[in-house]
N, C-alpha and C positions, 0 to 999 in steps of 0.2 A: 228093821222098821225105819231107821233113819235114812237108809239108802233109798227107800221108796219115796220119801218126802223130798229129798234133796236132788235126786236125779232128774234131769230134764233132757229133752231132745231138741236139737236145732235142725229144722227141716228146710231144705232148699225148695221153696214154693214157687219161685219164678226165675227164669234165666236159662242159660245153656245147660246147667246141671240139675234142672228140676227133678225132684224125686230123691236126691241125695240127702243124707242125714248124718248127724253126729250125736252120740250119746255124751251128755255133759254131766260131769260130777264135780266134786270139790277140787279135783286136780286141774291145773291150768292146761288148756289145750290150744293148739295153733290152727288158725284158718287162713288159707292163702293158696297161691298157685304152686308153691314149692312142693317137691315130692315128699319132703319130710313133714308136711303139714298133716294134722290129724283129719282135717276135712279139706280135700284138694278141689279147688274151683278152676274152671277153664276160662272164666271171664277175663279178657285181656285188660280190663280196667281195675282188676283186683291185683294188689301187690303180691309178690312171692310170699312174704310174711306180712299179712295185713292186720290181723288182730288176734288177741288172746281172749279166751272165754273160759269161765268156770261157773258152776251152779251155785245159786244162793237159795234162801228159803222161799222167796216168791218168784224166782225166775232165774236169770243168768246175768253175769256181769261181763261186759265187753270192754276191752281197752285196745286202742290201735297201737301198732308197732311204730317205731321211728320212721319218719318220712312217708308213712302211709296216708292216703286220703281219708277224710273223715267219714264216719258212718252217718246215715240219715235215720233218725228215730224221732217219732212224734212231730215230724215236720221240721226238725232242727238238725243242723250238722253238728255232730258231737264226736269227740275222741275217747270219751269215757262215759259209759251209760249202764244203768241198771234196768234191764229189760224184763218186764213182767211176763208171766205166762199169757199167751194169746197176742203178744206184741209182735210187730214185724219191724225188721231192720233192712235198709237198703244199703248194699255195699257194691259199688260199681254199678253194673246192670243186673245184679243178682239180688233176689228178695229172700230173706231168711225169716222163718216163723218159729217162735218158741212155744213148745207144748210140753205138757207133763209126759213123762216117760211112759206111763201106763195108758195114756190116751191115744197112742199111736194107731191102734187098730180101729178105734172109734173114728179117728180123723180120716183114715183111709176109707172107711165105710161111707162117710158123709162127703168125701171129696168129689168134685165134678170136674173132669178134664184137667187134672193136675194143676199146673201153675196158675191158670187163669181164674181158678176158684177164689183165690185170695184177693182178687181185685176189689171185692166188696169189703175187705177188711182193712185195706190200706188207708192211711190218712196222711194229711199234710203234703209235704213235698213229694214223698214217694208216690202218692196217688196221682198227683199232677204229672209226674214224669211218665208213669205207666199210661195214664190217659192220653197224654200227648203222643206217645209212641203208637198207641192203638189207633188214634185218629189219623195219624200220618199213614199208617199201614192201610187203613180202610180207604183213605183218599187215593192212594196210589193204586189200590186194587180196582177202584171204581172208574178210574180214568178211561180204560178201553171199553167200558160197558156201552152198549148201543140201544138198549131197551129196558123196560121194567123187569122183564124176565131175567135178563142178565144181571141186573142189580140185585134182584132177590137171591139169585144163586151166589153171588159174591158175598152178600151180607150173611148168608147161611154159613159159608165157609169161614168168614171172619169171626163170627161169634163162637165157633168151636175152639178158637185159639185165645180169644180175649174175654169171653163171658160164659158163664155156666148155663147156656141156653140149649134146650132140646129141640126147639122149633122157632122159625121166623116166618111171619106172614105179612104180606103187603095188604093193607086195608083199602077197600074202595072208598071213593069220595063221600058216599052217603053215610059212612060210619064215622066221619070226622067229628060230627057234633057229639056223638056218643063217646068218642075217645077224648073229648075235652070238656067234660061236664064241669060245671061250676068254675070254668076258667082255669082248671088245673092243667099243668103241662103234660100230665100223664094220668092214666087210670090204672090202678093196680087191683087185681082181683085174685083172691085165694081160691084155687081149684080143689075139687074133691079129692084128687089123688095126691095132694100134698104139694103140688107145684104151684107156681104163681104166673099169672098172665099180666104183662105190662103193655098197655096200648099207648103209643106216643103219636099224637097228631102231627101231620106235616102240612105246610102251606106253600102255595105257589108251585105245586107239582100236580101230576096227573093221578096221584093216589091220595087217600085220606089220611093215611098214617101207617105205622109199622107196629105189629104186635109181636112181642117176645114172650116165649114160654120158658120160664126158668125152672130148673129141676131143684127147687128149694122152696120152703115156705117163706112168706113175707117177713117173718121175724129175723131171718138170716140175711136179708138183703140190705146192704149198706147204702148210704147216700151216694158214695162215690160210684157204685155200680149203676145206680139209677141215673146219675148225671152222664155216665158213659153211654148208656142206652139212648138217652135223649139226644145227645150229640150225634150218635151214629144214625138215628132216624132223621135228624135234621140234615145231616150230610147227604144221605140218600135222597131226601126230598130235593135238596139243592141240585144234585146231579140230574135227577129226573126233570126238574124245571129247566135246566140247561139243555138237556136233550130235546125237550118240548120246543124251546125257543129255536134251536138249531133246525129242528124238523119244519117249523113254521117258516123260517127264513128260506130253507131249501125249497119248500113248496111254493113260497111266493116267488122265488127266483125262477123256478121252473114255469110257473104261471106266466110271469113276465116274458120268459124266453119263448114260450109257446105263442103268446100274444104277438111278440115281435116277429117271430118266424111266420106265424099264421097271417099276420097283417103285412108281410113283406110285399105281397102283391098289391095291396092297397097303398102301402107307403111308397113303393116305387112307381106305381101308376098303372095305367091300362094300355099304354102304347105298345106296339109290336116289340120294340126293343126291351121294354120292361117285362113283358110277358115271357119273352125268350129267356131273360135273365132269371126270372122266377122259376121257370121250368128246369133250367140247367143246374141251379144251385144244389138241390137235393142229390142229384146224380154225382156231382163233383164232391159233395160233402161226405158221401158214403164211401169214398175210396181214399187211398193214401197217395195217389198220384200227385206229383208236383204240379202246381197250377201257376201259370203266368197271367197276371191281370194287366191289360193294357188300357190306355185311355188318357185323355187330357187331364191337366191339373184340376183337382177339385170335383171330379165326376163321382167320387165315392168308392174308389178302389179299396180303401181300408175298410169301408163299411161292408163291401162284398166279401172281403177276406174274413171279417168277423162273422158274417152269416155262414160262411163255409165252416168255420170253427164251431159256432153255436148249434148248427143243425146236424153236425156229425157226431160220431161216437166219442170224439175227444173233448166234448163240451165241458166236462167236469175237470179237465186238466188246464193248466195255465196257457195263455196266449201272450207271446212276446212280440213286440213290434220294434224293428230296428230301421231307423231312417239312415240309409247308407250315405246320403248326401250331407247329413248334419254331423258326421263323425270325422275328425281329422284322420288322414290316411295312416298315420303312425299308430292310431289306437283302434283301427278297424278290427284287427285280429283279436285284440284283447276283449273288445265288446262282444264279438261273436263267440269266441272260444274260451275266454277267460285267461287268467294268467296266475302263475305261482308267485309267491313272495320272493322279491329280489330278481325277478326275471328281467327287469330293466329299471333304469333310474326312475324313482317315484313309485315303484311297485312295493309299497310298504306292507301289504297284506295280500293274501290269496283272494282272487276275485272269481266269482262264478259267472261265466259268459251266458249269452242269451240262449245258445243251443242247449246248454246244460240246465239252465233255469226253466226252460220250456217243458222239460220232462217228456211226458207222453202227449203233450199238447200240440200247439201250432206256433210256428215262428213265421212272421211276415217280414220279408226283406223288401222294404219300401224303397223306391228310387234305386233299384238294383243297377240301373244303367250308369250310376255314378260310382260304382265300385271300382277301385283301382285295379290295374291289370294283375299285379302280384297277388292281390287278395282274391281275384277271380280264380286263379289257379288253385289256391288252397280251398276255396269253396267247392270247386269241382271235385277235388279229391275227397272232401268230406261227404258230398252227395253220392259219390261212386262207392266209397268204402263203408259208408254208414257209421263212421267213427271219426273222432277228432281228438286233438291234444290241446291242453292249455299251453299258452306261451310259457316257455321255460320248463316244460315237463315232457317226459317221454312216455308217459302212461296214457294209453288209448282209452277214451271214454266212448261208449256206444251212443249213437244218435238215434233217439226214439221219436223225436218230434217230427211232425209233418211240416214241410217247407212250402210256403206260398211266396211268390215274388210279384212285385208290382213296379211299373214304370210308366212315365209319360213320354218316354223317348222311343224312337224307332230302332229297336235292337237289331233287326235284320240289316238296316242301313249301317249301323255301327259295326256289325260283323263284316260287311263289305269294305268298310273303311279301315278295318283292322284295329278298332278301339274296344271291341268286345269279343271275347273268345267264342269261336264258333261252337266248340264242344260244350261249353257251359250253356250257351243259348239253347242248343238242342236238349240239354239235360233238364233245364228248368221249364221248357215249353212243351212238356209232354201233353199237357192240357192248356190250351190258350184261349183266353176270352177277352174281348174288348168291351169295356163298360161304356155305354153310349153317352155322348154329351147331352146337356139339357136341351139344346136347340133341336135335337132330333126326337124329342119326347113329347111334343105337342102339349096337350092339356095336363100331362103329368105335373107340369110346373105348378098348377093350382093346388093339386093334392100335396105336393111337397111343401109349398109355402104354408098351407094350412097346418100341416103336421109340425113344421118348424115353429110356427107361432104358438101352437099348443104346447110345445116343449118349453119355450122360453117365457111364455105368458105369465105363469105363476110367480116368477121372480121379477116381474116388471114393476111392481109397486103400485099399479093402478089397474082398473078394470078394462079389459080388452075383449071386444066381441068378434073381431075378425078384420077382414079387408073390405074396403069400399069397392064399388064396381070399377071405378077408374084405376084403383090400385091393382086389381086383378088383370085389367086390360094392359096396364104397364108391365106387369110380370110376364104376360104372354108375349108382348111385343119385343121385349128386351132380348138381346142375343146371348147374354150370360157367358162371356168368355171365361169367367172363373168358375162356372158350373155351380154345383151344389154349395161349395164353400163360399162363393160370392153371394149366392142367394141367401144363405144363412146370415152372412155378415150384413147384407143390406137390410134384412128384417130386424136384426138386433139393433142396428143404427136407427131404423125407423121407430122402434119402440122407445129409444132414448129421445129422439127428436120430436115425436108426435105427442099430442096432448088429449085427443078425443078417444072415444071407445073404439073407433074404427081407424085402421091405418090407411092413409090416403096415398095417392101417387106422389104428392108433394113430399110426404114423409119418406117415401122410398128413394127419392132423388135419382131416378133412373133416366138414362138417355132415351130419346124418342126412337122410333123404329128406324132401321137403316135407310128406308126409302125417303125419309124426310130431307128437305132441302138443306144444303150445307149452310152453316152459320157464317156471318161475315167474319173477316179476318180479325183476330184478337178477341172474339167473343165465342165461346163454345168450348173452352177447355174442359168444362165439366161434362158436356155432352159427348165429347170425343176422347174421354180419358182412356177408353179401351183401344184406341187406335194409335199406333206408333209408326211414323214415317221414317224409314231408314235411308241413308245413314243418319244417325243422331247420337249426340253425346249422352251418356247415362246421367250426368249431372243435370242436363236440361230436362230430361224426362222426369227426373225426381222433382225438380223445381216446379214443373207444370202440375204434377200430381199434388204437391203440397198446396200450391195456389188454388187448385180446384177444390180441395178438401176444405180449405179455409173459407172459400167463397160459399160453398154449400152450407157450412155450419155458421155462417155469419161471423167469422173470425174467432169462434170458440175453439181454443187450442185443444182442450180435452176431447171434445167431440171429433175434431179433425184427426187427432191421433187415433181415436177408436176407428174412424172411417178408414184410415191408412193401415191399421193393424199394427201400430207401433206404440211405444209408451210416450207419455207426455214429455218426459225429459229428452228422449231421442228426437222428438219433433222439434223441441226448442234448440237442440244442438244443430239440427239440419237447417234451421231457419237463420242461424247466425251467419253474417257475411263472411265469405271465405277470403282469407288474406293471401 
């Protein structure tokens, strides 16, 4: 009779050894990872000899061994504790439950999915630890989900491990109000079969909430389990809201892309040259052939390259633009192919080059005519072999990106002069197209000017209605040696200088048509700033440009610097007398 009262059982209800048990009587017994322990645990956070335990009248007494970490009982860290029947203790990552010896069969009959059933019984720090671990596991599992169906499946798998749920259901939005009656965070309903349905509303998502069906009556559900379900539903709602935002962004991006591509004909104009460009872009975009874009400075070669990328099957992959003229010769290979740590002086970390960063996207080699001869040879090898190596590495990386090249130089003439490799020229010019200058595009100028003004108008800080008739006439008449880049720059400056709702010819500050009579000597630097008579010193040309910009802007250094495309400090430095 005394035996039946004093004997207890210590059940492993959570952790790696869930299901294990130890019969506890008046004799002191050892729990730990050691082979000689009466209850051997696999938990690496449990000491070899962690604590001793023996039965008492109301439960068991636990005392930690020397140098063992404390137990967690009642939300407190303890080394010596009297644990009553029904109490739980956390040791390492393992949860132990104290029950009456004769109650084992009843406990088994009422258990649901082993270790996770006791989540509703945990209190204090133990509950917080288990809850945090469960939330982390759910968040990790939800990361790859791409739709509501996937999230529902992941949540269903998660509750089998962390909550005694027999079913999970995502509620439609019209059930949100019913799921949050009286402002409560959840609605709990006792079902006829003895189970419980807990509906948790979610907000900011495409669902109204999550309904959990628990295989137990409401009386056995603890607050810690309710909190766990509320957090799980909120986390699912947050992930669904994130997916909704990402879908909206993707849809908006695709809409903008279609608008940009669909309006390429209108944006580029109706001239024969623009029509031909609009016709050929889809054909080139659908292939992987290397394209060489030729044309004067500022005609929009980079824009055409981007259209090739955006209208082709690689549009969802990155596009990388490398200006070969702006990179020092010693760093060209590092920029293109990357380098390993310690490959050269200053290489303090591994660097991913443009070819690797582009992935399966597109890489534009702008101003390829400026590529040094040694780098030309290496680029040719990469294009031929479809692989490359980082500087300082002998490991070959596959080239997946499509290559587009652009230049304003005559590469065929450079080949004849021996300054550009013939084999590389033939390799990059499998498809060759010359982007026409503005002077060959007629009334396209007006369409382009209006589109540019529409782009920059919202940031002007004042109301802009368009161009005056004299401004449009000046746009048509000007030769635009800088092409689209110069057109945009002129309009940006006109927005800064102008004051009315319409941009006028005076705001644009353009030169008169080429047929105009020449200005007297000493007057007309502004009108002839696009003309250079050689031979001439570079310093003199720069001085004339600065004087012209200052004259146009009435001596305003800030506006003159904007007109010249340099910073205010740079302009000040150039204006200083040279000694």
